[in-house]
SERO-4910 file (N, C-alpha, C, O; in steps of 0.05 Angstrom, whole numbers):
BEGIN
 pado doro    nc1    nc2    nc3   cac1   cac2   cac3    cc1    cc2    cc3    oc1    oc2    oc3
  Unk    A   2061   1836    698   2045   1854    719   2033   1840    729   2025   1819    719
  Unk    A   2026   1851    760   2008   1854    774   1975   1864    759   1971   1877    739
  Unk    A   1949   1846    786   1927   1866    767   1925   1890    776   1907   1901    763
  Unk    A   1938   1911    797   1937   1938    801   1947   1951    775   1940   1971    762
  Unk    A   1970   1931    771   1985   1951    747   2014   1962    762   2028   1981    754
  Unk    A   2018   1945    785   2050   1950    791   2073   1929    781   2064   1926    758
  Unk    A   2086   1919    781   2110   1896    771   2100   1888    790   2087   1898    808
  Unk    A   2110   1855    781   2101   1839    799   2128   1825    816   2149   1835    809
  Unk    A   2130   1810    830   2169   1807    851   2167   1800    836   2149   1791    822
  Unk    A   2205   1807    832   2223   1780    817   2232   1773    844   2252   1779    857
  Unk    A   2208   1753    850   2216   1732    873   2211   1701    871   2189   1691    872
  Unk    A   2232   1688    869   2217   1661    856   2222   1645    898   2233   1657    916
  Unk    A   2208   1616    900   2196   1600    926   2204   1573    923   2192   1566    902
  Unk    A   2219   1551    933   2214   1525    931   2215   1521    956   2220   1538    973
  Unk    A   2207   1486    964   2208   1484    984   2209   1452    984   2201   1440    964
  Unk    A   2221   1439   1005   2222   1408    999   2228   1403   1028   2239   1418   1044
  Unk    A   2220   1385   1032   2256   1371   1050   2254   1381   1084   2270   1375   1102
  Unk    A   2236   1393   1087   2231   1421   1109   2253   1444   1114   2263   1451   1135
  Unk    A   2261   1455   1081   2280   1476   1070   2273   1494   1056   2279   1490   1032
  Unk    A   2262   1512   1060   2256   1533   1036   2266   1543   1031   2283   1546   1048
  Unk    A   2274   1564   1000   2283   1574    983   2274   1595    976   2254   1592    962
  Unk    A   2280   1614    979   2275   1644    970   2293   1665    947   2311   1677    959
  Unk    A   2291   1670    926   2303   1679    921   2306   1693    894   2300   1683    872
  Unk    A   2313   1712    897   2322   1743    887   2330   1743    850   2353   1737    844
  Unk    A   2311   1750    830   2304   1741    806   2307   1758    787   2295   1757    766
  Unk    A   2325   1774    793   2328   1797    775   2363   1812    766   2374   1833    770
  Unk    A   2373   1781    749   2403   1786    752   2401   1805    730   2419   1797    715
  Unk    A   2388   1830    716   2389   1844    692   2395   1866    709   2415   1878    703
  Unk    A   2382   1874    731   2388   1899    752   2410   1880    773   2423   1891    791
  Unk    A   2410   1853    768   2446   1845    799   2421   1845    819   2426   1858    839
  Unk    A   2392   1831    818   2377   1833    844   2373   1864    857   2353   1865    871
  Unk    A   2382   1878    855   2364   1907    861   2338   1910    869   2320   1918    854
  Unk    A   2336   1904    894   2313   1902    899   2291   1927    911   2295   1944    928
  Unk    A   2268   1922    893   2244   1941    897   2228   1934    920   2227   1910    927
  Unk    A   2209   1959    937   2193   1947    946   2171   1923    935   2160   1917    956
  Unk    A   2165   1915    925   2150   1896    922   2174   1874    920   2168   1851    926
  Unk    A   2191   1878    916   2217   1847    922   2219   1845    946   2224   1824    957
  Unk    A   2214   1872    962   2234   1868    990   2202   1858   1005   2209   1854   1028
  Unk    A   2178   1853   1004   2152   1859   1017   2143   1824   1004   2123   1811   1010
  Unk    A   2169   1814    981   2140   1792    979   2170   1762    988   2173   1737    985
  Unk    A   2186   1784    999   2216   1766   1020   2203   1766   1042   2201   1743   1053
  Unk    A   2192   1787   1055   2174   1801   1083   2167   1779   1089   2179   1762   1102
  Unk    A   2136   1776   1075   2116   1759   1071   2130   1730   1064   2115   1716   1077
  Unk    A   2147   1714   1052   2149   1698   1053   2161   1691   1076   2149   1670   1081
  Unk    A   2174   1694   1089   2196   1687   1108   2176   1682   1133   2177   1660   1144
  Unk    A   2161   1697   1140   2135   1715   1148   2123   1678   1154   2123   1664   1175
  Unk    A   2112   1671   1127   2101   1641   1125   2116   1633   1144   2116   1636   1168
  Unk    A   2131   1621   1126   2148   1596   1128   2160   1591   1153   2168   1570   1164
  Unk    A   2162   1623   1165   2177   1621   1197   2146   1612   1218   2152   1605   1241
  Unk    A   2113   1612   1212   2102   1593   1215   2088   1573   1204   2066   1565   1210
  Unk    A   2110   1564   1181   2097   1538   1182   2109   1515   1184   2129   1508   1172
  Unk    A   2086   1490   1214   2110   1478   1222   2121   1456   1201   2136   1441   1213
  Unk    A   2119   1447   1172   2133   1432   1152   2156   1446   1142   2172   1435   1127
  Unk    A   2160   1469   1148   2197   1476   1160   2204   1484   1169   2193   1502   1182
  Unk    A   2237   1477   1172   2254   1481   1192   2273   1495   1193   2286   1505   1212
  Unk    A   2276   1497   1158   2301   1523   1154   2297   1538   1143   2273   1536   1139
  Unk    A   2306   1561   1127   2316   1577   1104   2331   1586   1094   2353   1588   1104
  Unk    A   2322   1596   1065   2349   1600   1043   2350   1629   1035   2327   1639   1037
  Unk    A   2360   1641   1030   2361   1659   1021   2379   1666   1006   2401   1669   1015
  Unk    A   2373   1670    979   2395   1670    959   2385   1700    933   2365   1715    932
  Unk    A   2413   1696    913   2399   1702    883   2408   1692    872   2430   1681    874
  Unk    A   2384   1696    843   2396   1676    819   2416   1697    803   2424   1720    808
  Unk    A   2419   1680    784   2436   1696    758   2468   1697    763   2483   1702    745
  Unk    A   2477   1691    787   2505   1699    795   2511   1728    814   2530   1743    815
  Unk    A   2477   1729    830   2484   1759    838   2470   1730    867   2463   1707    867
  Unk    A   2476   1759    891   2465   1760    904   2440   1775    908   2417   1766    908
  Unk    A   2452   1806    912   2439   1834    909   2467   1852    911   2489   1855    923
  Unk    A   2445   1864    888   2468   1899    894   2447   1915    913   2448   1940    912
  Unk    A   2427   1902    930   2411   1930    945   2396   1945    930   2386   1942    908
  Unk    A   2395   1965    952   2357   1977    936   2359   1985    903   2375   1998    889
  Unk    A   2347   1978    900   2345   2002    862   2334   2013    865   2310   2016    869
  Unk    A   2370   2029    863   2370   2062    865   2352   2070    838   2335   2087    841
  Unk    A   2354   2063    821   2342   2077    796   2311   2069    809   2312   2091    821
  Unk    A   2288   2059    816   2271   2055    810   2261   2078    831   2242   2093    826
  Unk    A   2280   2080    860   2284   2101    883   2283   2125    870   2266   2140    879
  Unk    A   2297   2134    851   2303   2152    844   2279   2166    826   2282   2190    820
  Unk    A   2252   2149    815   2237   2148    793   2214   2149    815   2199   2166    805
  Unk    A   2207   2144    831   2186   2135    853   2184   2167    881   2201   2181    892
  Unk    A   2162   2165    881   2168   2194    906   2149   2185    937   2151   2197    958
  Unk    A   2132   2161    934   2118   2148    946   2134   2141    984   2121   2141   1005
  Unk    A   2156   2138    981   2172   2135   1001   2169   2102   1024   2169   2095   1048
  Unk    A   2169   2093   1000   2166   2060   1014   2175   2038   1010   2167   2014   1012
  Unk    A   2193   2048   1004   2221   2037    997   2241   2029   1028   2251   2006   1030
  Unk    A   2244   2045   1045   2263   2038   1061   2241   2023   1095   2248   2008   1113
  Unk    A   2219   2037   1090   2208   2018   1101   2200   1990   1101   2201   1977   1122
  Unk    A   2191   1978   1075   2195   1969   1078   2212   1944   1073   2205   1921   1075
  Unk    A   2244   1960   1066   2268   1945   1077   2265   1931   1098   2264   1908   1107
  Unk    A   2264   1961   1104   2269   1944   1134   2251   1931   1153   2264   1923   1173
  Unk    A   2226   1928   1154   2213   1901   1162   2214   1887   1138   2191   1881   1132
  Unk    A   2228   1880   1123   2249   1845   1117   2261   1851   1123   2244   1863   1136
  Unk    A   2289   1864   1132   2312   1860   1147   2290   1855   1181   2292   1832   1190
  Unk    A   2283   1862   1187   2276   1846   1215   2261   1826   1222   2260   1816   1245
  Unk    A   2243   1816   1197   2224   1793   1184   2250   1769   1183   2247   1749   1197
  Unk    A   2272   1771   1169   2291   1758   1175   2304   1757   1189   2318   1737   1185
  Unk    A   2313   1772   1216   2332   1777   1235   2308   1748   1268   2314   1729   1283
  Unk    A   2288   1761   1263   2268   1748   1281   2251   1727   1277   2234   1720   1293
  Unk    A   2259   1713   1246   2237   1696   1246   2259   1669   1264   2283   1671   1267
  Unk    A   2243   1645   1274   2254   1631   1291   2254   1610   1288   2253   1590   1303
  Unk    A   2259   1615   1248   2271   1585   1236   2292   1598   1232   2291   1622   1233
  Unk    A   2320   1581   1224   2353   1585   1232   2347   1594   1193   2339   1579   1175
  Unk    A   2354   1624   1191   2357   1639   1159   2395   1632   1151   2417   1636   1161
  Unk    A   2383   1618   1121   2407   1617   1113   2417   1640   1084   2405   1641   1063
  Unk    A   2442   1658   1090   2443   1669   1058   2462   1650   1041   2482   1643   1053
  Unk    A   2456   1637   1006   2475   1624   1004   2489   1655    980   2472   1670    970
  Unk    A   2519   1661    973   2517   1691    959   2539   1692    940   2563   1693    947
  Unk    A   2532   1693    918   2542   1689    900   2561   1712    902   2568   1722    923
  Unk    A   2572   1722    872   2574   1755    867   2569   1784    887   2585   1787    906
  Unk    A   2552   1802    884   2561   1815    905   2545   1826    917   2526   1826    901
  Unk    A   2537   1837    937   2532   1831    963   2523   1851    977   2513   1846   1000
  Unk    A   2524   1883    966   2525   1909    967   2491   1911    985   2468   1901    985
  Unk    A   2516   1938   1001   2487   1958   1008   2466   1947   1030   2474   1935   1050
  Unk    A   2444   1950   1025   2414   1929   1032   2423   1901   1029   2423   1885   1048
  Unk    A   2429   1894   1006   2436   1856   1002   2445   1851   1017   2437   1830   1028
  Unk    A   2476   1871   1035   2490   1859   1056   2480   1866   1075   2487   1856   1096
  Unk    A   2461   1885   1073   2453   1877   1105   2425   1853   1110   2421   1838   1129
  Unk    A   2411   1855   1089   2401   1828   1097   2416   1801   1103   2405   1783   1115
  Unk    A   2435   1800   1095   2446   1767   1091   2458   1786   1124   2457   1768   1141
  Unk    A   2469   1810   1137   2475   1797   1151   2447   1793   1175   2449   1783   1197
  Unk    A   2422   1805   1161   2402   1791   1190   2406   1763   1193   2404   1754   1216
  Unk    A   2411   1744   1172   2417   1716   1168   2433   1711   1189   2450   1727   1195
  Unk    A   2428   1683   1206   2436   1670   1224   2475   1652   1209   2496   1660   1219
  Unk    A   2474   1637   1195   2487   1628   1165   2496   1642   1147   2477   1658   1145
  Unk    A   2511   1648   1132   2525   1656   1114   2546   1645   1104   2568   1641   1115
  Unk    A   2534   1639   1072   2555   1609   1055   2572   1628   1026   2563   1649   1016
  Unk    A   2582   1622   1022   2591   1654   1000   2613   1639    988   2628   1627   1002
  Unk    A   2615   1639    963   2625   1626    945   2647   1652    943   2649   1673    955
  Unk    A   2665   1636    921   2698   1651    935   2703   1678    917   2720   1695    923
  Unk    A   2689   1680    898   2693   1707    881   2656   1733    887   2644   1748    872
  Unk    A   2652   1724    917   2628   1732    925   2647   1749    943   2665   1740    958
  Unk    A   2636   1783    939   2643   1808    957   2618   1818    968   2594   1812    967
  Unk    A   2634   1839    978   2616   1855   1000   2630   1875   1010   2653   1879   1018
  Unk    A   2593   1899   1005   2607   1935   1006   2585   1957   1008   2566   1960    992
  Unk    A   2588   1967   1021   2568   1983   1038   2568   2016   1025   2571   2035   1040
  Unk    A   2565   2019    993   2573   2044    978   2556   2060    996   2536   2062    981
  Unk    A   2548   2075   1021   2536   2096   1023   2534   2121   1020   2514   2133   1011
  Unk    A   2558   2129   1029   2566   2159   1035   2577   2167   1007   2573   2191   1003
  Unk    A   2592   2153    987   2597   2160    956   2581   2173    955   2583   2197    957
  Unk    A   2548   2155    948   2526   2153    931   2516   2176    948   2492   2170    950
  Unk    A   2519   2199    961   2503   2221    989   2488   2197   1000   2464   2203    995
  Unk    A   2489   2174   1012   2465   2167   1028   2474   2145   1054   2493   2129   1059
  Unk    A   2444   2157   1070   2451   2140   1102   2446   2117   1096   2428   2107   1082
  Unk    A   2467   2107   1110   2468   2077   1121   2444   2077   1141   2435   2087   1162
  Unk    A   2436   2045   1105   2400   2041   1119   2405   2007   1118   2425   1995   1108
  Unk    A   2381   1996   1133   2366   1971   1137   2390   1961   1158   2398   1938   1163
  Unk    A   2398   1984   1166   2406   1970   1197   2428   1953   1191   2427   1931   1202
  Unk    A   2458   1959   1170   2478   1959   1161   2495   1962   1183   2507   1943   1192
  Unk    A   2499   1984   1192   2503   2001   1220   2516   1983   1236   2539   1975   1237
  Unk    A   2486   1975   1257   2485   1963   1280   2498   1934   1263   2522   1933   1265
  Unk    A   2489   1918   1253   2493   1897   1235   2541   1891   1247   2557   1881   1263
  Unk    A   2537   1907   1225   2572   1909   1225   2590   1913   1257   2609   1899   1266
  Unk    A   2571   1948   1273   2589   1942   1291   2587   1921   1306   2608   1908   1310
  Unk    A   2568   1914   1315   2556   1879   1328   2589   1873   1324   2604   1878   1343
  Unk    A   2596   1866   1306   2609   1852   1298   2634   1861   1282   2634   1843   1264
  Unk    A   2651   1873   1277   2670   1889   1273   2678   1915   1299   2701   1919   1307
  Unk    A   2660   1925   1305   2671   1954   1323   2670   1979   1309   2665   1987   1286
  Unk    A   2674   1988   1329   2666   2024   1316   2692   2033   1281   2691   2041   1258
  Unk    A   2705   2028   1295   2728   2034   1282   2730   2024   1258   2724   2039   1240
  Unk    A   2738   2002   1254   2732   1981   1224   2700   1978   1210   2695   1970   1187
  Unk    A   2677   1989   1233   2666   2004   1217   2661   2028   1205   2649   2029   1183
  Unk    A   2667   2043   1215   2668   2076   1196   2687   2066   1176   2675   2071   1155
  Unk    A   2708   2056   1171   2727   2053   1151   2698   2035   1126   2697   2039   1102
  Unk    A   2690   2027   1133   2676   2003   1123   2649   2026   1108   2644   2026   1084
  Unk    A   2639   2037   1122   2617   2048   1118   2622   2090   1103   2608   2104   1089
  Unk    A   2645   2092   1116   2653   2122   1093   2670   2116   1068   2671   2129   1047
  Unk    A   2678   2102   1073   2700   2096   1046   2701   2071   1031   2721   2060   1022
  Unk    A   2668   2064   1027   2675   2046   1011   2685   2018   1013   2700   2008    996
  Unk    A   2678   2010   1030   2701   1980   1044   2692   1959   1025   2668   1955   1020
  Unk    A   2711   1946   1015   2701   1921   1009   2718   1897   1024   2741   1894   1032
  Unk    A   2699   1885   1023   2704   1857   1036   2695   1818   1005   2674   1809    994
  Unk    A   2734   1806   1006   2728   1788    977   2713   1766   1001   2717   1774   1024
  Unk    A   2700   1744   1001   2703   1732   1017   2710   1707   1036   2700   1691   1052
  Unk    A   2735   1714   1024   2754   1708   1044   2769   1726   1076   2775   1716   1097
  Unk    A   2771   1758   1066   2762   1774   1076   2745   1778   1099   2752   1789   1120
  Unk    A   2710   1765   1094   2681   1775   1109   2679   1741   1122   2658   1733   1131
  Unk    A   2701   1726   1120   2708   1702   1131   2718   1695   1154   2712   1679   1172
  Unk    A   2742   1717   1148   2760   1718   1165   2763   1731   1187   2781   1728   1203
  Unk    A   2737   1755   1189   2727   1777   1212   2703   1763   1218   2689   1778   1230
  Unk    A   2694   1743   1215   2664   1723   1234   2650   1737   1209   2672   1749   1212
  Unk    A   2640   1745   1194   2617   1760   1176   2607   1744   1153   2591   1753   1137
  Unk    A   2617   1720   1153   2614   1698   1128   2622   1659   1143   2644   1652   1150
  Unk    A   2611   1651   1143   2606   1620   1157   2624   1605   1142   2642   1595   1156
  Unk    A   2626   1598   1112   2643   1590   1102   2651   1603   1080   2644   1626   1079
  Unk    A   2666   1591   1060   2668   1604   1036   2666   1572   1020   2669   1552   1034
  Unk    A   2661   1568    991   2651   1557    967   2668   1560    953   2680   1582    952
  Unk    A   2674   1544    942   2685   1552    899   2658   1561    892   2635   1560    901
  Unk    A   2670   1572    871   2644   1583    847   2621   1570    850   2625   1547    856
  Unk    A   2600   1575    848   2583   1571    848   2572   1537    861   2559   1519    851
  Unk    A   2581   1540    880   2577   1519    906   2565   1533    918   2548   1515    920
  Unk    A   2554   1554    932   2543   1582    951   2508   1556    963   2500   1544    983
  Unk    A   2501   1561    942   2461   1557    947   2474   1515    953   2471   1506    976
  Unk    A   2486   1500    936   2486   1473    941   2496   1476    967   2481   1493    977
  Unk    A   2515   1470    985   2521   1485   1018   2505   1477   1022   2496   1454   1021
  Unk    A   2491   1512   1033   2479   1524   1045   2450   1498   1048   2440   1493   1069
  Unk    A   2441   1486   1022   2418   1460   1020   2442   1446   1040   2435   1453   1062
  Unk    A   2456   1436   1041   2471   1422   1061   2464   1422   1091   2447   1412   1106
  Unk    A   2487   1439   1091   2482   1457   1111   2452   1460   1141   2448   1456   1165
  Unk    A   2436   1472   1109   2405   1471   1134   2388   1443   1132   2373   1435   1149
  Unk    A   2395   1431   1107   2385   1392   1113   2387   1386   1138   2367   1380   1151
  Unk    A   2420   1387   1153   2425   1376   1178   2411   1382   1191   2405   1364   1207
  Unk    A   2393   1414   1196   2395   1425   1221   2361   1430   1211   2347   1447   1222
  Unk    A   2348   1409   1186   2314   1403   1187   2316   1375   1202   2298   1368   1217
  Unk    A   2339   1361   1197   2327   1338   1217   2329   1348   1243   2306   1349   1253
  Unk    A   2344   1355   1257   2349   1357   1284   2317   1369   1303   2299   1377   1289
  Unk    A   2315   1370   1325   2292   1369   1338   2287   1403   1327   2305   1420   1329
  Unk    A   2264   1409   1318   2253   1432   1314   2252   1456   1335   2257   1479   1326
  Unk    A   2246   1454   1355   2249   1467   1377   2267   1475   1402   2265   1493   1419
  Unk    A   2292   1443   1396   2320   1465   1399   2329   1471   1381   2354   1471   1383
  Unk    A   2318   1479   1350   2344   1499   1337   2333   1521   1343   2346   1541   1349
  Unk    A   2304   1520   1343   2297   1545   1347   2300   1557   1379   2304   1581   1384
  Unk    A   2297   1541   1395   2311   1560   1427   2349   1572   1430   2359   1589   1444
  Unk    A   2362   1550   1405   2373   1558   1410   2385   1575   1392   2399   1593   1401
  Unk    A   2382   1570   1366   2375   1604   1354   2360   1639   1383   2371   1660   1382
  Unk    A   2338   1634   1400   2335   1646   1415   2358   1652   1436   2360   1676   1443
  Unk    A   2372   1638   1447   2397   1630   1462   2421   1661   1446   2427   1684   1453
  Unk    A   2429   1644   1423   2447   1663   1407   2441   1698   1407   2455   1717   1415
  Unk    A   2413   1698   1397   2398   1727   1383   2402   1737   1417   2412   1759   1418
  Unk    A   2397   1726   1442   2399   1754   1460   2425   1740   1490   2422   1747   1513
  Unk    A   2452   1720   1480   2472   1723   1498   2482   1755   1485   2501   1757   1500
  Unk    A   2482   1770   1475   2506   1778   1478   2482   1812   1486   2492   1834   1491
  Unk    A   2459   1807   1485   2446   1838   1503   2442   1847   1524   2432   1868   1532
  Unk    A   2455   1820   1536   2440   1823   1568   2470   1816   1590   2489   1805   1580
  Unk    A   2469   1822   1610   2487   1809   1634   2500   1778   1632   2488   1767   1613
  Unk    A   2515   1765   1641   2514   1739   1646   2489   1725   1663   2474   1706   1660
  Unk    A   2493   1742   1679   2476   1733   1706   2450   1727   1690   2439   1705   1689
  Unk    A   2440   1750   1676   2420   1741   1656   2412   1725   1646   2392   1712   1653
  Unk    A   2429   1720   1625   2436   1698   1604   2421   1672   1622   2400   1659   1623
  Unk    A   2447   1674   1636   2437   1642   1657   2414   1633   1678   2407   1610   1683
  Unk    A   2401   1659   1689   2376   1652   1695   2352   1643   1664   2335   1626   1668
  Unk    A   2355   1656   1637   2337   1651   1611   2339   1626   1608   2321   1613   1597
  Unk    A   2370   1607   1622   2381   1586   1607   2360   1565   1622   2354   1543   1613
  Unk    A   2351   1576   1646   2334   1552   1668   2311   1554   1646   2316   1534   1632
  Unk    A   2289   1566   1636   2273   1579   1627   2287   1557   1603   2296   1535   1609
  Unk    A   2286   1567   1575   2303   1549   1550   2302   1528   1553   2296   1516   1532
  Unk    A   2307   1510   1577   2323   1498   1586   2289   1463   1592   2285   1440   1586
  Unk    A   2274   1496   1611   2252   1465   1613   2238   1462   1596   2226   1442   1589
  Unk    A   2236   1496   1582   2210   1495   1548   2216   1473   1526   2199   1463   1510
  Unk    A   2240   1467   1528   2253   1452   1508   2256   1422   1502   2258   1409   1481
  Unk    A   2257   1413   1537   2239   1388   1550   2219   1384   1554   2212   1366   1569
  Unk    A   2204   1399   1540   2175   1393   1540   2157   1387   1516   2134   1394   1512
  Unk    A   2178   1369   1498   2177   1372   1468   2173   1358   1463   2195   1349   1459
  Unk    A   2149   1334   1455   2157   1309   1448   2182   1301   1429   2199   1284   1436
  Unk    A   2183   1317   1401   2209   1302   1387   2242   1307   1415   2262   1293   1421
  Unk    A   2234   1327   1421   2258   1333   1433   2274   1305   1455   2298   1298   1454
  Unk    A   2250   1290   1475   2251   1270   1492   2255   1246   1475   2269   1229   1486
  Unk    A   2245   1241   1449   2257   1217   1435   2285   1229   1435   2295   1228   1457
  Unk    A   2298   1237   1419   2316   1255   1408   2343   1241   1437   2363   1227   1437
  Unk    A   2330   1253   1452   2356   1255   1474   2350   1221   1494   2367   1209   1507
  Unk    A   2320   1210   1490   2326   1179   1496   2327   1174   1488   2322   1151   1495
  Unk    A   2337   1173   1448   2348   1151   1434   2377   1154   1442   2390   1134   1450
  Unk    A   2392   1184   1440   2419   1200   1452   2416   1179   1485   2397   1164   1481
  Unk    A   2423   1176   1501   2420   1163   1532   2423   1130   1527   2439   1114   1537
  Unk    A   2402   1124   1509   2405   1093   1502   2435   1081   1487   2448   1060   1483
  Unk    A   2436   1104   1483   2467   1094   1462   2490   1093   1470   2508   1080   1459
  Unk    A   2493   1109   1496   2513   1123   1508   2529   1090   1516   2516   1069   1521
  Unk    A   2558   1093   1515   2564   1070   1506   2584   1055   1498   2605   1044   1506
  Unk    A   2571   1057   1478   2564   1037   1453   2593   1053   1438   2610   1068   1447
  Unk    A   2587   1042   1412   2622   1039   1406   2596   1045   1382   2601   1048   1359
***
C-alpha cells in the first residue's frame, strides 16, 4: 500500500543496454488496469522518453497475460471518475513517445489493453495470444482510442464488426491484418521484443526518432506536405554527431565485399 492508503501500482520496471521494460504485475486479475497502474505506466513512458540512456521501451504483462483492459470491478466500486482520463493520458503518452515502443503480448490483450498495444510501434505476440474489444455487450462505449486505432488500420466496416459483435482475433489473424508485427512461439514474445529493441537501440538515436515521426505523420498529411516535411527532417537528422559518424562509416565501406 502507498502512504495515503491507496493501492500501490502493480507495475514492474527494469532497464539496461539502452532498453527499458515496463510490465503489468497483476496476473491474478489478468493484468487489468486501475488508475494507479495506468498512471505509473504513463509516468515511466514519459520518463524514459526523455532519458538519453534509454533508446527503446517495451510494454508487457507478466503471468501469461498482456492485459484484460480496465479493471471494471474496481471502476464499479469507485465514483471518482479518474480511470478514463488517466487511461487516455497513458495511451497518448505511449503513442507520442519519441522513442520506439514495443508491445510484447501473451494471453489476453483486451479492451483498453489492446488500445495500449495499438499505441505502440511494434507488436510482438505469442501464438496463443488473442485480441478482443468487448465493449458493446458490456454496456460500454469503445474508449482509450481503440475505435480510432482500429479504423486507421482496418477501415470502418471491419472495425464496426469487431466493436459491435465482440470480434476476436488470434495472433495469426491479427498479424494478417497488420495489427501484429511478428508472431512467436508460446513464451517467446518478450525475448523477441528484447532482440528487436536491442537492434534499434544500437542505431543512431536521432535517426530512429525522426523515422518514428515520419511514420506517425505520413498518413495525416497530403503527399506534397509529407515530402516538404522530409526536407526538414533530413537536415535535422544530419546535424547529429552520432548520425554523421554512422554515415561516414557506411560510405567508407561502400564497394567492399
